[in-house]
C-alpha positions in Angstrom: 103.2 115.4 81.6 101.9 114.4 78.3 103.3 111.0 78.4 102.1 110.2 81.8 98.2 111.1 80.9 99.0 108.4 78.1 99.8 105.7 80.6 98.0 104.4 83.8 98.0 105.3 87.6 100.0 102.5 88.2 102.9 103.6 85.5 102.4 107.3 87.2 102.8 106.0 90.9 105.9 104.1 89.7 107.3 107.0 87.9 107.0 109.3 90.9 109.5 107.2 92.8 112.4 107.7 90.1 113.1 111.4 90.9 111.7 114.5 92.5 110.9 116.0 88.8 108.7 113.1 88.2 106.8 113.4 91.3 106.0 116.9 90.9 104.8 116.0 87.3 102.6 113.1 88.8 100.9 115.1 91.3 99.1 117.4 88.7 95.6 117.6 88.3 95.7 117.4 84.5 97.4 113.9 85.0 94.8 112.7 87.2 92.1 113.9 85.2 92.8 112.1 82.4 92.4 108.9 84.8 88.7 109.9 86.0 85.7 108.3 84.0 84.3 110.8 81.4 81.3 110.6 82.1 82.0 111.5 85.8 79.6 114.4 85.9 76.8 112.1 85.2 77.8 109.4 87.5 77.7 112.0 90.5 74.6 113.3 89.3 73.2 109.7 89.7 75.3 108.9 93.0 74.2 109.2 96.8 77.0 111.7 97.7 77.7 115.2 98.7 79.7 116.6 95.9 81.0 119.2 98.5 82.7 116.9 100.8 84.7 115.5 97.8 88.5 116.0 97.4 89.7 119.0 95.5 92.7 117.5 94.1 92.1 115.2 91.1 94.6 112.7 92.3 93.0 112.7 95.7 89.4 112.3 94.0 90.7 109.4 92.0 92.1 107.9 95.1 88.5 108.4 96.8 86.9 106.6 94.2 89.2 103.6 94.3 88.6 103.4 98.1 84.9 103.9 98.7 81.8 102.7 96.9 79.2 105.1 95.8 75.8 104.4 95.6 74.3 104.6 92.2 70.4 104.7 90.9 68.7 104.7 94.1 71.0 102.0 95.6 70.5 99.5 92.7 74.2 99.6 91.9 77.5 100.9 93.3 80.5 102.2 91.8 84.4 102.6 92.2 87.5 102.6 90.2 90.0 100.1 90.1 93.2 101.3 91.6 95.7 100.3 89.1 94.4 101.1 85.9 91.5 103.2 86.8 88.4 101.1 85.3 85.0 101.5 86.5 83.9 98.5 88.8 79.9 98.1 88.9 78.0 96.0 91.4 74.2 95.4 90.6 72.2 95.0 94.0 69.1 92.8 94.1 66.6 94.1 96.3 64.9 91.5 98.7 67.3 88.9 98.3 67.2 87.0 101.3 66.1 83.3 100.5 65.2 81.3 103.4 63.7 78.2 101.6 64.1 78.1 98.1 61.8 75.4 97.6 58.7 77.5 98.6 60.3 80.7 97.0 61.8 80.0 93.9 65.3 81.8 92.9 64.7 83.7 89.9 66.9 87.0 89.7 67.6 88.8 86.2 70.4 91.7 86.3 71.6 93.7 83.4 74.0 96.1 82.9 74.8 98.4 80.2 78.2 98.6 78.7 78.2 102.2 78.0 78.4 102.1 81.9 81.6 100.4 81.9 85.1 101.6 80.7 85.6 101.4 76.9 87.9 98.8 75.2 88.2 96.4 78.4 88.0 92.9 79.2 85.3 92.6 82.1 84.9 89.6 84.6 81.2 89.2 86.1 81.0 87.8 89.5 78.1 86.0 91.5 78.4 87.5 95.2 76.5 85.7 98.1 76.6 84.0 101.4 74.7 81.6 103.6 75.7 78.6 105.6 77.2 75.6 103.8 74.6 74.0 101.3 74.4 71.8 98.5 72.0 73.9 96.6 72.8 74.1 92.9 71.9 77.3 90.8 71.8 77.9 87.1 73.3 80.4 85.8 72.3 81.6 82.3 74.4 84.6 81.0 72.9 86.3 77.7 75.7 88.7 76.2 75.3 91.6 74.1 71.3 91.6 74.3 69.7 94.9 73.7 68.9 97.3 76.9 65.3 96.5 76.5 65.6 92.6 76.0 67.7 89.9 74.8 67.5 86.7 72.4 68.3 83.1 73.2 70.7 82.4 76.1 74.4 81.6 74.7 75.9 80.4 78.1 74.8 78.4 81.1 76.5 76.8 84.1 75.5 75.2 87.6 77.3 76.3 90.8 77.3 74.9 94.1 78.6 76.8 97.2 81.8 74.8 97.7 83.1 76.1 94.0 82.9 79.5 95.1 85.7 81.9 96.6 86.0 83.9 99.8 86.5 87.6 99.3 88.2 90.1 101.6 84.7 91.7 102.8 83.6 88.3 104.1 81.1 87.6 101.3 81.6 84.8 98.6 82.1 84.9 94.8 81.9 82.7 91.6 83.1 84.0 88.2 80.4 83.7 85.6 82.1 84.5 82.6 84.2 87.2 80.7 83.0 89.8 78.0 84.5 92.6 76.2 82.9 96.3 76.1 84.2 97.3 72.5 80.6 96.4 71.0 78.5 99.1 69.3 75.2 99.9 69.7 72.6 100.0 72.8 74.0 97.0 74.3 73.9 95.3 77.9 74.9 92.1 79.3 72.1 90.0 80.9 72.2 87.5 83.6 69.8 85.4 85.1 70.3 82.9 87.9 67.6 80.5 89.0 67.9 77.6 91.6 67.9 74.1 89.2 67.1 71.8 92.2 68.0 71.5 96.0 69.0 68.6 98.0 69.0 70.5 101.2 66.1 73.1 101.1 66.5 74.6 104.3 69.7 76.6 104.6 69.6 80.4 103.8 71.1 81.9 101.0 71.6 85.4 100.6 72.4 87.0 97.4 74.2 90.4 97.3 74.4 91.4 93.6 76.7 90.6 90.9 80.0 92.7 90.6 81.6 93.6 87.2 85.4 94.4 87.4 87.9 94.4 84.8 90.4 91.4 84.5 93.8 91.3 82.7 
C-alpha cells in the first residue's frame, strides 16, 4: 500500500489489474487519499457544492472530482482533477464576456491565477477558451509570468492569434494554447494574462470568451 501511495492514479489502476491482492490494496481509502489535494477542505469551503452528497469512498470521491467541474469563488473559477495524475485543473471565468462588436467594445481581459491554487512542482499549460462565428479578428495575448498576487512588471511574452489557429474541444468550444509555466516558484506568486484586440478586419462577427483553462502538461 505504501508503494502505491508513491505512484500515480494511473499506476494504481494498472496494478489492480494484475491480481486480486493488488486490486484489494488499490481500493483502500489511504491510497486514494494521497491523490486528493492537500487543501481539499479549503476547496470545498470555497466551492458551490453540497458536501453531504459527496461519495464516502476516497476512490469514488477522487473520480467524482475528475468527472465534474466544481464552481469556486462565486463562479469566477472552476476546479476538477486530472484523471491520470491527480493534478488540479482550473478554469478562470470572465464575466460579461460576449463581444458583439469589438470596434465599439474593445476587448480587454485580465486574468490571474495564484500558483498556490495549482498542484506543486508541475508543468502547466494555459489555454484560452472561446467560440463564435468564423472571423478574422486578431487578438493580442500578453502573458506576464510570475508577477505578484497584486500586480506585475513588464510583459515578457506576447503573441497574436486568429480563429483559424485554434483547436476544437470535446465540449464544443475552441481553444488555443498560450504558454507553459512551472509551479515550483516560491513566494506569493501569480501568473497574469492580458488579452486585447489588436485589430479587426471584420468587426461584425461575435466572439464569446469563456475563460482560461490551466491544466497539467506532460
